N, C-alpha and C positions, 0 to 999 in steps of 0.2 A: 908181569906185572908185578908189583908188590903193594904192600900193605903200610902206610905210615903208622907211627904210633897213635896217633889220634883217630885211625879207623878210615882215614884218607885213601883212596885207590889211586894208583898210577898205571898207566900202560905205556909202554916202549915200543915204538914203531920206527924203523929205520935209525935205531941208535938216539931217536927223540923222544924223551920222557914227557908225559902229557898227562896231567892231574885230570882226573874224572869227577867233575863237580866243584862246587865252591869251596875256598880254604876254610871258611866259618863252619865248624860242626853243626851249629844250630841251624844254619841257613841250608847245609847240605841235607839235615833231615826235612826241611821244609820242602826243598825240591823232591826228594823222594816221595814224601806224601802227596805231592801234584801228579805224581804218575803210577804210583804203585797199583792203584786200583785198575787204571786202564792196563797196565802190563798184565795183571794177572786175568782181567777179562779177555785179553787178546791171547793168553797162554794158559788156557784153564788147567793144564796138569802142571803148572810150575808156579813158583812164587818169584817175587821180586828180590828177597834174600837169598833164595837159590841162585839165581841170575849173579847176584853180587859176590856169592862164594865161587861160583864156576869162573867168573872173570879173572880170579886170580891165576888162572891156569889156562885158559882157552882164548885165544885170540879172537875167535868169532864172538864169544860172549863178551869179550872188552868192548868189541865194536858195536855189539847190541846194546850194552849198558851205556856206553858213550852217547849213543843216539837217542837213548831214553832221557838221559841228564840234559842233552840239548833240547830236548823238547820241554823239560821240566824248566830250564832256564827260559825258554820262550814264555812259557806260561806265566812265569814268575814275573816276568818284565810286562805282560799284558796286565796282570793283576796290579801291578805298581801303577801302571797307566791310567786303568780304570779308577784305582782310589784318588789318584791326582785329579783326573775330570770329575769325579763326583765333589771332591773339595772345591772345584772351582766353580760349580754351578751355582747359579743365584738362589737364594732360599726364596720359596714363595710365601706370600703372607696374605 
């Protein structure tokens, strides 16, 4: 795995390069914020930043980071759906 100039991480499996997380650095930080606390709660002797550092060298950690970023993407989509639904609700008076 290598890191792009903007801090984005990539993993390569079977010759196919796959980006971990969104292209937009601001959105990527948002995604990480959606899972950071849960990751650290599930791995009390580890940090999300340590996982990101290890993922540069470890295929197992690349897969773990990919899985957590997929969870973050699903959570971001759910937040977006919830926001749209809240806007669509009629306002009572």
